[in-house]
C-alpha positions as CSV (number, residue, x, y, z in Angstrom):
1,X,100.5,141.4,111.8
2,X,97.0,142.6,110.9
3,X,94.6,142.7,113.8
4,X,91.0,141.4,113.5
5,X,88.5,144.2,112.9
6,X,91.2,146.7,112.3
7,X,89.4,148.5,109.5
8,X,86.1,146.8,108.7
9,X,84.9,147.6,112.2
10,X,85.8,151.3,111.7
11,X,83.9,151.3,108.4
12,X,80.7,149.6,109.4
13,X,80.2,149.0,113.1
14,X,78.5,151.7,115.0
15,X,76.8,151.9,118.4
16,X,73.9,154.0,117.0
17,X,70.5,152.4,116.5
18,X,69.5,151.4,112.9
19,X,66.2,153.2,113.3
20,X,65.7,156.7,114.5
21,X,63.0,157.3,117.2
22,X,60.8,159.0,114.6
23,X,61.0,155.9,112.3
24,X,60.1,153.6,115.2
25,X,57.1,155.8,116.0
26,X,56.0,155.9,112.4
27,X,56.8,159.6,112.1
28,X,58.9,161.5,109.6
29,X,62.5,160.3,109.4
30,X,65.3,162.8,109.8
31,X,67.2,164.1,106.8
32,X,69.9,161.7,105.7
33,X,73.4,163.0,106.4
34,X,75.9,163.4,103.6
35,X,78.1,160.6,104.9
36,X,81.9,160.3,105.2
37,X,83.9,159.3,102.2
38,X,85.9,156.2,103.1
39,X,87.4,155.7,99.6
40,X,86.8,157.0,96.1
41,X,88.7,156.9,92.8
42,X,88.8,154.8,89.7
43,X,90.2,151.6,88.3
44,X,91.6,151.1,84.9
45,X,91.0,147.7,83.3
46,X,93.7,146.4,81.0
47,X,93.7,143.3,78.8
48,X,97.0,142.2,77.3
49,X,98.3,145.6,78.1
50,X,95.5,147.6,76.4
51,X,93.0,149.7,78.3
52,X,89.5,148.4,77.7
53,X,87.3,149.8,80.5
54,X,87.1,152.1,83.6
55,X,85.3,151.9,86.9
56,X,84.7,155.0,89.0
57,X,83.5,154.5,92.6
58,X,82.8,156.0,95.9
59,X,82.5,154.3,99.3
60,X,80.6,156.3,102.0
61,X,79.9,155.6,105.6
62,X,76.7,156.8,107.3
63,X,75.6,156.4,110.9
64,X,73.3,153.5,110.0
65,X,74.9,152.0,106.9
66,X,77.7,152.1,104.3
67,X,77.2,152.5,100.5
68,X,79.5,151.6,97.7
69,X,78.4,153.3,94.4
70,X,80.1,152.6,91.1
71,X,79.9,153.1,87.4
72,X,81.6,150.8,84.8
73,X,82.1,151.8,81.2
74,X,83.8,149.9,78.4
75,X,84.0,151.2,74.8
76,X,83.2,148.9,71.9
77,X,86.2,146.9,70.9
78,X,87.1,144.2,68.4
79,X,85.7,141.4,70.5
80,X,83.0,143.1,72.6
81,X,80.4,145.9,72.4
82,X,80.0,149.0,74.6
83,X,79.1,148.4,78.2
84,X,77.6,151.0,80.5
85,X,76.5,149.9,84.0
86,X,76.1,151.3,87.5
87,X,75.6,149.7,90.9
88,X,75.0,150.6,94.5
89,X,75.6,148.3,97.4
90,X,74.3,149.3,100.8
91,X,75.2,147.4,104.0
92,X,74.2,147.5,107.6
93,X,76.8,148.4,110.2
94,X,77.5,144.7,110.8
95,X,78.2,144.1,107.1
96,X,74.9,142.3,106.3
97,X,73.0,143.3,103.2
98,X,70.4,146.1,103.2
99,X,69.9,146.6,99.5
100,X,71.7,146.2,96.2
101,X,70.8,147.9,92.9
102,X,72.2,147.4,89.5
103,X,71.4,149.2,86.2
104,X,72.6,148.7,82.6
105,X,72.2,151.2,79.8
106,X,74.3,149.4,77.2
107,X,74.4,147.1,75.3
108,X,70.8,146.8,76.4
109,X,68.6,148.3,79.2
110,X,68.0,146.2,82.2
111,X,68.1,146.4,86.0
112,X,68.2,144.3,89.1
113,X,67.6,144.8,92.8
114,X,68.4,142.6,95.8
115,X,66.7,142.9,99.1
116,X,66.7,140.5,102.1
117,X,63.5,138.8,103.2
118,X,62.9,136.3,105.9
119,X,65.7,133.7,105.4
120,X,65.9,134.6,101.7
121,X,67.5,137.2,99.4
122,X,64.9,138.5,96.8
123,X,66.2,139.3,93.3
124,X,64.0,141.5,91.2
125,X,65.1,141.7,87.5
126,X,63.7,143.8,84.7
127,X,65.1,142.9,81.2
128,X,63.7,142.8,77.7
129,X,60.4,144.3,78.9
130,X,59.9,141.3,81.3
131,X,60.0,141.3,85.1
132,X,61.3,138.3,87.0
133,X,61.4,137.7,90.8
134,X,63.7,135.0,92.0
135,X,64.3,134.1,95.7
136,X,67.6,132.7,96.9
137,X,67.6,130.8,100.1
138,X,70.8,132.5,101.4
139,X,71.7,134.0,104.7
140,X,72.4,137.7,105.5
141,X,76.1,136.9,105.6
142,X,75.9,136.4,101.8
143,X,77.9,139.0,99.9
144,X,76.8,140.6,96.6
145,X,79.7,140.2,94.2
146,X,78.5,141.3,90.8
147,X,80.5,141.3,87.6
148,X,82.7,144.3,86.5
149,X,82.6,146.1,89.9
150,X,86.0,145.9,91.5
151,X,85.4,148.3,94.4
152,X,83.1,145.7,96.0
153,X,86.1,143.4,96.0
154,X,87.8,145.9,98.2
155,X,84.9,145.8,100.6
156,X,85.0,142.0,100.5
157,X,88.6,142.1,101.6
158,X,87.8,144.4,104.5
159,X,85.1,142.0,105.6
160,X,87.5,139.1,105.4
161,X,90.1,140.9,107.5
162,X,87.4,141.7,110.1
163,X,86.0,138.2,110.4
164,X,88.8,135.8,109.5
165,X,90.1,133.5,112.2
166,X,93.8,134.1,113.1
167,X,95.6,130.9,113.7
168,X,98.5,131.2,116.2
169,X,102.0,130.2,114.8
170,X,103.7,127.2,116.4
171,X,106.6,129.4,117.6
172,X,104.2,131.6,119.4
173,X,105.0,134.8,117.5
174,X,102.0,136.3,115.8
175,X,99.3,134.4,113.9
176,X,98.2,133.6,110.3
177,X,94.8,134.5,108.8
178,X,92.8,131.4,107.9
179,X,91.4,130.8,104.4
180,X,87.7,131.7,104.5
181,X,84.7,130.6,102.5
182,X,82.2,133.3,101.7
183,X,78.8,132.7,100.0
184,X,78.1,135.2,97.2
185,X,75.2,136.3,95.0
186,X,75.8,137.4,91.4
187,X,72.7,139.3,90.4
188,X,73.8,140.0,86.8
189,X,74.1,136.2,86.2
190,X,71.1,135.5,88.4
191,X,73.0,132.8,90.3
192,X,74.8,132.2,93.6
193,X,78.2,130.7,94.3
194,X,80.9,130.6,96.9
195,X,84.4,132.1,96.9
196,X,87.4,131.5,99.0
197,X,89.6,134.3,100.3
198,X,93.2,133.7,101.5
199,X,95.9,136.1,102.7
200,X,99.2,135.2,100.9
201,X,101.6,137.6,102.6
202,X,103.4,140.8,102.1
203,X,105.2,141.8,98.9
204,X,107.4,144.7,98.0
205,X,106.3,146.1,94.7
206,X,106.9,149.2,92.6
207,X,103.4,150.7,91.9
208,X,102.5,154.2,90.6
209,X,106.2,155.1,90.3
210,X,107.2,154.3,93.9
211,X,108.1,151.2,96.0
212,X,105.3,150.0,98.2
213,X,104.8,147.2,100.7
214,X,101.5,145.5,99.7
215,X,99.3,142.8,101.1
216,X,98.6,140.0,98.7
217,X,95.3,138.1,98.7
218,X,94.0,135.2,96.6
219,X,90.3,135.1,95.6
220,X,89.3,131.7,94.3
221,X,86.0,131.3,92.4
222,X,84.5,128.6,90.1
223,X,86.4,130.4,87.3
224,X,89.9,132.0,87.1
225,X,91.8,132.9,90.3
226,X,92.0,136.6,91.2
227,X,95.1,138.1,92.9
228,X,94.4,141.3,94.8
229,X,96.7,143.7,96.6
230,X,96.0,146.3,99.4
231,X,98.3,149.1,100.2
232,X,99.3,150.4,103.7
233,X,96.1,152.5,103.8
234,X,93.9,149.3,103.2
235,X,93.0,150.5,99.7
236,X,92.8,148.1,96.8
237,X,95.5,149.1,94.3
238,X,95.9,146.2,91.9
239,X,94.1,143.1,90.7
240,X,95.5,140.5,88.4
241,X,93.6,137.7,86.6
242,X,96.4,135.7,84.9
243,X,94.1,133.3,83.0
244,X,92.5,136.1,81.1
245,X,95.6,138.4,80.8
246,X,93.6,141.0,82.7
247,X,95.0,143.6,85.1
248,X,93.1,146.2,87.1
249,X,95.0,149.2,88.4
250,X,94.0,152.1,90.7
251,X,94.4,155.3,88.8
């Protein structure tokens, strides 16, 4: 059975201070280290069996934070135009938000940033030549879960595994992870919501030409349900959205 904090703690929690002595004193900060690559790769997005888009991503761990950087590109199709976006999600060691940045080149140029304030998350949007600032009265436990970026779903599952309560089984052998509600902010849509994450169990599945034992999770939103699978290395390898005939596969 999975243990609490078995991976998320390794990824984010550190005993180092969030500020260097120079920063506290108001002096020059030390050069930022290159960071350790925790995961990187790409996801292919398929609808009704046809590839429609690709996300490339990198998740890096630093002494004082972790950063998930991603690019999403979809070529123009019969039902949609070209999409070219990028995002960068930076979290503190305890998993709370430090900064989120989103940019779109196509079909139109726009951008959004999210930074925490005192008891609020501040969303700054630039679109169609106009600037909009919108505060959301949300806590720092809120997770930024923007459209199109599947790598952040992987980070969300790590967070769930680290924080979910484990309910002991009646027979006294092991425990079961409890379904968890997580508040989320969706900058692209300029709205907030809540999602529910639930561990559904282990499944034996043939993936990338070899049998694998995967962990199945259910992500419930106010829209279609998402099914996600992690491999033995805690990497997201597959997402299925049955209601929209969409499948996302690690390449």
